[in-house]
Each structure stands twice: as structure tokens, then as C-alpha cells.
Residue, then its C-alpha position, 0 to 999 in steps of 0.5 A: m901134129r895137132w891132133l897129137a897135141l890135142a891127145g897130150l893135152v887130154i892127157v895132161l888134164d885127166q892126170a892132173s885130175k886124177l893126182a889131185i883128186d887122189h891126193l885130196f880125197t880118201y879112198g871112197q870119200r864123196v863130196n856133193v857138188l850138185p844135186v845130181f854129181d859128187l865127186i868120189l875117189v874110187y878105183n876101177h881094176g877093170a874096164a867101162f862099168s867095172f868090166l871084169a874088176s872081180e878078176p884076180g889082175w890079168q885084166r889089168w894087162l888084157f886092157t893095158l894091151l887093148g889100149l895100146i894097141a887101139a892108140a897104135v891104129i889110131v895113130w896109124l890113122l891120124r898120119r893116114q889121114s894127114r897124107a890123104a889131105e881131105p878137106g873137111r876131115a878136121r871133126f874126124s881127127i879131133a874125134l881120134a885125138l879124143i879117144l887116143g888121149g882117153a884111151l892113153g890116159n887110162v893106160i897111164d892108170r893101169v900101168a903106174y897103179g894097176h887100177v883106173i881112178d875115177f871120181l865123176l859120180f853122176y847120179w838122180r834119186d836112187w839111180y846112180y851112172p858108174a863113177f868115170n873120169l875125164a879120160d872116159s868123158a873124152i873117149t866117149c866125145g870122141a866115138v859120139l863125134l865119130v859117129i856125127d862125122e860119118l852121118f854128115r859124110d853119107r849125108a854129103k854123099n848122097 
């Protein structure tokens, strides 16, 4: 399936970027790229926005399990979508593939290292957005694309 290939590409790009940063940087090292963007090596033991990061370690397995369940549901939805052969549903499938690749990219980190490698840091003056990675970006883009798809589907019905 081409959608699984897209998810695989997201995983490869995510893992390659994380390995490169983890190899080239020391923990906490920060390199300015633009006036509003730095590369930084940090580890996230929690989920989005470091949710539950201060817990003693059980959250690693909870978020791994949630990522695997999400992946299974997405693969099921993609298979169901391909069998339904609804025209014009490519946007929906791309969105799911992006979310799938991102979720599995972060699951790989949790299983292999016990944390997720984050390295993209955006900020403005004294305001900082939490560091994130390509997997997080893929999940976010996929979620936005799902909303856009639903808005267009709803509009087409009316």
C-alpha cells in the first residue's frame, strides 16, 4: 500500500534525523539556526509538552502501548478505506499515514532508548515552544489534514 510506504518514509526520516542529532550534539547543546529557531538535543520521557515526564518510568510503556494501539487502528482504517474505494479520499489516507509514521517513530524511540529524542526549538524573545521532532511534526500535519478533510467532506455534503 502506498500509504504504508508514506508512513515508512516518515519513520525513516524521523529516525535518521534523531540519530544524526543524537550523534552530533551533546545533551542540552543548542545551535542557533535562525533568529526564531535553534537545534537542541533534549530527551522527553513523557508525551506532548512533556506530559508525565517526571513520573518514574511507567509512562514509557503507557505511551508505547497507546502508540501501538493508534497504529493498529490507523492500519485498520487504511485497509477499510482502500476496500471502500471512495473517490477523493487521498487526503484522508495521507493524513492517517502521516500520523501512523509519526506515532511509530516515537514508539521506536521509547522502546529503544526509554525516551523520545527532540531537537527542533522555536521561540520568540522570551517565549519558547517545547522542543519537538519530525515525528511530532508529521502527527500534527496529519491531524490538521484530517480536520481539513472533514471540513471539505462536510461542505461537499451540503
